[in-house]
C-alpha positions in Angstrom: 81.9 152.7 129.5 84.7 155.0 128.4 88.1 153.6 127.6 90.8 154.0 130.3 93.1 157.0 129.6 96.1 154.9 129.0 94.3 152.7 126.5 92.8 155.7 124.8 96.2 157.3 124.6 97.8 154.2 123.1 94.9 154.0 120.5 95.4 157.6 119.6 99.2 157.2 119.3 98.7 154.1 117.1 96.3 156.0 114.8 98.8 158.9 114.6 101.5 156.4 113.7 99.4 154.8 111.0 98.6 158.2 109.6 102.2 159.2 109.4 103.3 155.9 107.9 100.6 156.3 105.2 102.1 159.7 104.5 105.5 158.1 103.9 107.2 158.4 107.2 109.0 155.4 108.8 108.5 154.6 112.5 111.7 154.4 114.6 110.6 154.4 118.2 107.7 155.2 120.5 107.2 156.3 124.0 110.9 157.0 124.5 111.3 158.1 128.1 114.0 160.2 129.6 114.2 161.9 133.0 112.2 165.0 132.4 110.6 164.2 129.1 109.1 161.7 126.7 108.9 161.4 123.0 105.6 159.9 121.8 106.8 159.0 118.3 110.1 159.2 116.6 109.7 159.0 112.8 112.0 159.3 109.8 111.0 161.3 106.8 112.9 159.8 103.8 111.8 162.6 101.5 113.5 165.2 103.7 116.2 162.8 105.2 115.0 164.1 108.6 114.0 162.8 112.0 110.6 163.8 113.1 109.7 164.0 116.8 105.9 163.7 117.3 103.9 164.8 120.3 100.5 163.2 120.1 97.7 165.2 121.9 94.1 164.1 122.2 91.1 166.2 123.1 87.7 164.7 123.6 86.0 168.0 123.0 87.0 171.1 121.1 85.9 173.0 124.2 89.1 171.9 125.8 91.2 173.7 123.1 93.4 172.3 120.4 96.1 169.8 121.0 98.7 172.4 119.8 97.4 174.9 122.3 97.9 172.4 125.1 101.7 172.3 124.5 102.9 175.1 126.7 106.5 176.4 127.1 107.2 173.9 129.9 106.1 171.0 127.7 108.1 172.4 124.8 111.3 172.5 127.0 110.7 168.9 128.0 110.2 167.8 124.4 113.4 169.6 123.3 115.4 168.0 126.1 114.1 164.6 125.2 114.9 165.1 121.5 118.4 166.2 122.4 118.9 163.2 124.6 117.6 160.9 121.8 120.0 162.5 119.3 123.0 162.1 121.7 122.2 158.4 122.4 
């Protein structure tokens, strides 16, 4: 039986977080929700002294396209808005 989408999403986000932490980034927040947008992961890159906003995308099959290709202009607007709200908080 396949995992529920929410469980699979949480597992994929946890794997992305571990990968980024192993690369030297520090986790600050996850699943930060604002009206109109959500930030999957907010990380800090000490090497660049920068915040990193991470959108985690999962595709079961390559036939569905890449994760990057699934982030259209509308999704980008929502991500930018959520990042702006995070920075202003």
